[in-house]
N, C-alpha and C positions, 0 to 999 in steps of 0.2 A: 772203167777208165784205163786200167793197165792192160797192155797187150791186145788192143783192139784188132790189130792186123792179124796177129796169131789166132785169136779166137774166131775171126771171120773165116780163116782158112780151115780151122778145126770144124766149124759149123758146116762148111761145104762138104767136108769129108764125111761127117755124120749123116748129112742128108742124102749123099750119094752112095753111102755104104762103102767108101773107099777102104781098102785094106792094103797093107804093105805087100808088094810083089814078092814072090819067092826069090831066094838068093840066086844070083846069076852064077854061071859057071866061071871057071878060073881062066878062060881064054882072054888074052889082052883085048881091050876095047878101046876104040878111038873116039874121042869127042872133041871136035875143034883141034886145037894144037896139043891137047892133053892126052897122054897115053896112060892107062892104068889097068890093074888087074883086080877084078871084084874080090872082096873079102870072102873068105870061107868062114862058117860059124866057128871053126876051131881057132880062128884068130882072135876071137873075142874073149878077153880075160873074164873070169867069173868070181874070183875071190880077192880080197885084199886083207893083209894081216896088219891091222892098225891097233894101237893100244885102245882097249875098250873103255867106254865110259861106265861109271857106276850108275845103276838105275836110281831114279829119284826116290827118296825115302824120307819119312814114311809114305806109304802109297798115297799120292796126292789126288788121284782121280780114278774113276772107274776104268777098268781095262777089260777088253774082250779076251777070249781064249781061242781064237781061230787058229787053225792049222794053215799058215800063210802059204799060198801057192806061188811057185816060181814061174813067171810068164816067159815065153820065148821072146826074143828080141822084137819080132814083128808085132807082137801083141802088147808090148810095153806102152804105157800111157803116152799119147801124142805121137807115137811112131806111125809111119805109113801115110802121112799126108802127101800132097803133091810136092814135087821137088822144088825147093826154093831157088830163086834166081841168083845167079852168081854176079850179076851186074851190080855195081855200087848204087845204092838207093840215093835219092835226092836228100839234100840237107844232112850230109854225113860229114864226119871228121876225116882226117887224113888216112885213117885206117879203114875207112868204109863203114864205120858204125854210125847209124842214123841217130839224130837228136830228136828229142821231143820238144816241141815249141810250146812254151807257157808264157802268156803275157808278152809275146814278142821276143822272148829269150830262149836260147838253146840249153837244154838240159839232157843228161843221159837218163834213160829209163832202165833201171836194172832188170825189171820184169821183161821188157822187150828184148834186151840184150841176151838174157838167159834163155828165153823161149826160142828166139831165133837160133841160138847156139845149139839147143837140143835138136832142132830140125836139121841143122847142118851136119851134126854127128850122124843122125839117122840116114841122111842122104848119102854121106860118105860110106856107111856100111852097105847101103843098098846098091851103090854104083861103083865104089872103089875110087871115085874121082877125088884126088887129093885137094882139089880146089875147095871142096866142101869142108874138108878137115881144116884147111888153112883158115877159113872164115870162122869155124868153131873155136880154134885156138886163139885167134885175135880177140874174140868176144870173152873167152875165159881170162885172157890177160887184162882186158879192160875191167872186168869185174874185180879182179885182184887189186887193180890200181885204185879203183874208186871205193873199195871196201874199207871199213873201219873195224878195228879189233877192240872188243870190250870183253874183259874177263875170259879171255881165251877163245872167244867166238868171233867169227867174221860176219859182220852185218853189212848189207848192201843198201846204202841210203839213197833216198830221193832228195834232190837239191832244191826243190820248189815246194812252197806251201800248198796245201790242199784244203781250203776252208770248208768245203762241203762235208768233209769228214773230221774237221777240227784238228788237222795235222799241220804242224809247222816243221820246216826243214831244219835239220835232216831227219826224215822219218823213214821207217823201214816197214817191210810187208812180208807176211808169210807166203804170199803168192810168189814174189820174186825170190825169196829164200828157197822155196820149194823147187822152182825151176832151176835155180843155180845149183842146188844139190843134185838134181838129176843130171845137169850138164857135166859137172865134175866127175860124178860117178861113171857116166857113160863114156866120157873122154878117157878115163882110166881103163875102162873095159876094152876100148878099141885100140888104145896105144900102148898100154902097159907102163906108161910114164907115172911113176909113183907120186910125183908132185900133185897130180890131179886127185889122187886118193887122199893125200894129206890136206888139200884144200877142202875137199868134201867133208872131211872130219871137222874142220873149223866152221864150215857153214852149218853142219848139223848141230854143232854145239849151241848155236843160237836158239834152237827150239827148246833146249833144256833150261834156259834162263827165263823162268816164268815171270810174267808181269802180274799186275800192271804197275807195281811200285818200282819201276826202272825207267830210265830215259829211253832205252832201246829194248824192245821186246816184241815177239811175234806170237807167243802162245801164253795162255793163262787158264786158270781153272775157275769155273763158276758152277755152283751146285753139283760139284763132283764131276763135271764134264770138262774134258780138255778141249779148248777151242784154239784153232789156228787162224789168226786174224789177218785178213788182207789189209784192213785199216785199223791198226792197234792204237786206239785213242782212248780218251776218258769215257767214251761211249761206244764200245765195240759193236759193230753192226752184224756180225756173223754172216759174211758174204759166202754163199754156198760154193760157187765155183772156185774162189780163192782158197777156201778151206781144203777142197779136194786136190787142187794142184799142189798145195803144200804137203798133203798126205802122200801123194804120189812120189814126191821127192824123198820123204822119209822111207817109203817103201823101197825105192831104189837103193838107198843107203843100207837099209836092213838086209836086203837080199845080198848085197855085195859083201858086207862085213859080218852078218849074223850077230851084231853087237846087242847085248841084252838091253842096254839103254834105248837103242833104236827100236827094238821089239816092244819095249814098254810104251814108248810114245806112239808107235804104229797101232798097237792094240788099244791104246787110249783114244786115239783119233777115230778108229773104227767103231769103238763103243759109243762115242758121241754121235756119229752118223747113224748108228743103229737106233739110238734113242730119239734123235732130233730131226733126222732127214725128212720124216713125214710132215713136219711143221711147215715145210716149204711148199707143200702141195696145195693147189687151189683146185678142188674138184670141178671139172668142166672148164677150166681156164688155164692160163699160163702160170707156171710156178714162180715163187717169189725169188728175187735176186738176193735179198737179205731179210733179216728178221726185225729190223728197226724201221727203215724207210718203207719196206714192203713193196718195193717197186717190182714191175713185171716187164721182162724183155724177152721177146720171142727167140732171139738168137741164143740167149743164155739158157732158155728152157730146153732147147735141143742139146746144149752142152751138158746140162744137168742129167739128161737121160743117158747120154754117153758115159758120163762119170759114174753114175749109179751102176751101169752094166759092168764097168771096170772094177768097181768095188766088189761086185759079186764074183768076178773072175779071180780077184785077189784073195777073197775071204772064203769063197764057197758058200756064202749065205744067200739063199734064194730070196730073203727079204728085200735085198737091194734090187735084184732083177725084177721082182714083182712090183716094187715101187716105180722102177723105170717104166714098166709096162703101163702102170696107172697113169703116169705123167704123159706117156705117149697117147693113151686113150683120151686124156683130158684135152690135149691140143697137139696136133701135128700137121 
């Protein structure tokens, strides 16, 4: 349900094997009326000195012990897709941010806003076109505007009910929190504006406030597994793609800060995928979207394959690449 437009673009990139082009030279480039100079890798900030969070104690969930790998910009999750359009999409507000229409009413979708923002940041890095950066900054500002702060954490709520998952407004999602975390981390990396790093810290804090005995939560522990829930309700459904997009946000934050608490959550999420990812496989068929409804969608199947390959790149664990190969053999 969340981010359908983004996921369709991601699926196209997966199917076509699209990769980010190499960084352009620093000669000025002309595009329409915009003149810019493509960024050099040296322009991308790599660290932020933020006050670290204390790891959760006592140890509430299983955690892996991977030597986490630092990916190059072009290899980061969701980078390298086709360049987004700069034209204002239909049904948008005065800032050019599109609404989601639910029952005839317009609502902001934090997941769509954040995932679009991530694509705009990458497009800016790849081209140097400040029009892309402007659109990313507008989306970051909107997320700050609609966010709600609880116990020091910034949550990004949806303003409409979602009966299919027993969610009533305002509800939150690990999917949108993860994309927002990636957006603010990457904005800091390309601008050096410390406000983005500070907002990333507040978004990350939401993952530490474990549910389900809270009004707002996006992560919880069951049977010693840490789950990052796209639909955190009284009956969490363990949506695979939503879990992994949240994990990728935590990965971005951990690589930026090397925060021990971020490392704990990242290793916990990787441990859950190491133990549970195989449950989504349907030998000879399309993988499961989630573990409750157990629906199957071909476009999410391709995304699962891409995500598992990314988990292998992050962790160095061939289990994930082998499972990706199994899913590909099951259906492609």
